[in-house]
Phi, psi and omega in degrees: 000129186272150175242119177248150173245178190292345183267006184249056184301319182295325177293324173305308186298316180294321181295315182288324177298320178296321180299329187266002180288146178256157182264100183293329180297316179297317180300320180294319179294317179299321179299317180296319179297314181298314181296322179295318180290323175300323184278320191243356172057232187304318184297321178291320178301313181297320178301315181291324178295321177293322183289313188266332182247000180053037177280162177246020184294140179260337179223162178294335176299329177291340180276350179284137173281125184282161176299324179295322179294321177295316181295316181295326182296329180299326182289343184269356187260135175300140182300326179297322178291319177302313181296323179294318178292321176297317178300314179297317179304312183298320181289319180295318179298312182299318180298314187286338175296335178291342182273348186302122179277164179249145170294152171220150176221143176204164175246125183276184188287351175258007177085008179276128178271122184234156180198176181218111182242141182252142175222142179286151170295145188282313189221122176241155173245134179250127173262131179241121182299155178203031181272259180291344176204163180232133195238101173298332179297328180293329176298310182298314186292334177269320187279319188298315176301325178291320178299314179299322181290340179096021178302134185288319191221131178236125176244136184247140177235139178206153177303148189277342183282138171053058180302128183274119179304326180294327176295318179292325177294318177299320177296322181297314182289343174271356180075024179272118185251340180255108185229124178253138174272069179227129182236182174066199181298332180293328177292318179297317178297318180297319179292319186287323188239349182069183178207193180298332185236350182251128179279136177290155180254172177269334180207145180248132178226162176112147182279164177195187181282189184297326179290322176296314180299316180296318180295319178300319179297321182290320185275350180300132185112317171282335179209155176283154174225159177286313182186166172263103186269134174258200178299148179290152179212159174220141176234133181237124171259125185223144172249193186286358177273353185280161175260110187299324180294318177299317181298319180297318178297321179296318178295317181297332180296336176263324181297335181282351181296314183190165184292346178260006178293162184221144175222136180231128170252127175244118185220157176259002188242113180302322181295319177299315181300313182296312182294322179303310181298320180293319178295320176304313181297316185287314186286322185300328181295339183266357186266151182300327186256038184301318183296322176294315182299321179304320180286317183290335175299333180290341178269000194248168184201158171244131179246125178254112186241170186280327184205169184289335176295318174299320180299316179296319180296317179293318178299320178295328176289316177295326182049064189288159172295311179239133178231119175259130176252094184254074184226170184299322182232076185298323182290334175289317178292328179306328181298337181265359182264126180244333189233104175193147178287309176218143184240133184243121188257124171092169185292335185258021176234069178293156181302328181301329175301318180291332180292335190233306196232358182296312180141305177299150179297141177272003173280107193229159179292132181242177171057040177071010179284356172293351171297335186218003184218172185233171177289164180299140182206180176303325183298334180289347182246012179239149172247138181256125181246131175278139180244129181225132178216126177240135164272184186298318182294317179296319177302312180299329179293334181258343194299311187299311180297321180298313181295323180296316179293318179300317179298317181296330180272359178074020181258083190289333176291323173301313181298318181296320183295338175276309186296329182293341181260345188296139175240150181270000000 
């Protein structure tokens, strides 16, 4: 893990530029997979599932998780885990109901009736990772906002190897009955374009590996997506009131996700910086995913700055997925933060709380995309429709200006559609 100080601006720039590079090789592979599935449908999907998941399935129907498999998986789960997932579901559901927008209608001063009406997306596809780890929490965080929004149909896709019973239980409590054992870029292609037996969806949500992220970027436009997610990251701003060991554990909670994960500590306190690095070294050796953490530490850094305002400016540049403000007055520092997926205030709000039980979805913008986007929410599963209604008088109040603009733009049919209705 690297340590930079405030006088190394060029190193800041080089470090962040490296972080933002894309992997063209992965994109090229994903493109080939997508094009093959568009052309050959089920046969191509099955070929990729056999290649990457070593399945022996002969038809896409064999890739469906049966109702019996879902029911049997429930019996394999510890009751404490069931209760924890139920608890998380209830909290996520309650939080997202607060986001539901209301329709509105009004009549303006020219007599034009205007409104804003919301409708849910009809069919979504959820991707659930299943590579180095399998996450039942990702099912809840993707599905529950859609359920609250009123989505009619949810189809789930996940890699076929080593199906996690907890993932199937999470799908069960979300009412998801159509689940395919298809992962990677081939799952994204199947959702985006369908096949002879798989129905295409209207929008794809959920995190995945680099191939999934690349595929989502490629299919966007043919289908909606939540975001193009990169490696997970965490940024922690800390002053001398922080507990360096706690901070190290918080950083490790993200570094264990994958070898491309990233963690950044920004601090004004040299002792915190020194102790943090030592705790990372000591604690990581005791963790199950130590080999992954060793690699992800190479993507990570500690920044020692002069003051918290500099820290906020650097955090806004990084635009992290997760930002912890572990300082004496976190809500005061919050006023200076503009770019972050989710913000965790104070020593007793570790990022792990947000991953599971806080309430907001943990599907968040990564790879600096918090500069322009937000985490998954109810709004991602709703469409907003503008409503316009004119009676004859209201039309006449708008007609002259409308026709004038249409004429100026050279769109004479637009002008005609106004003039043919005008009354003197």
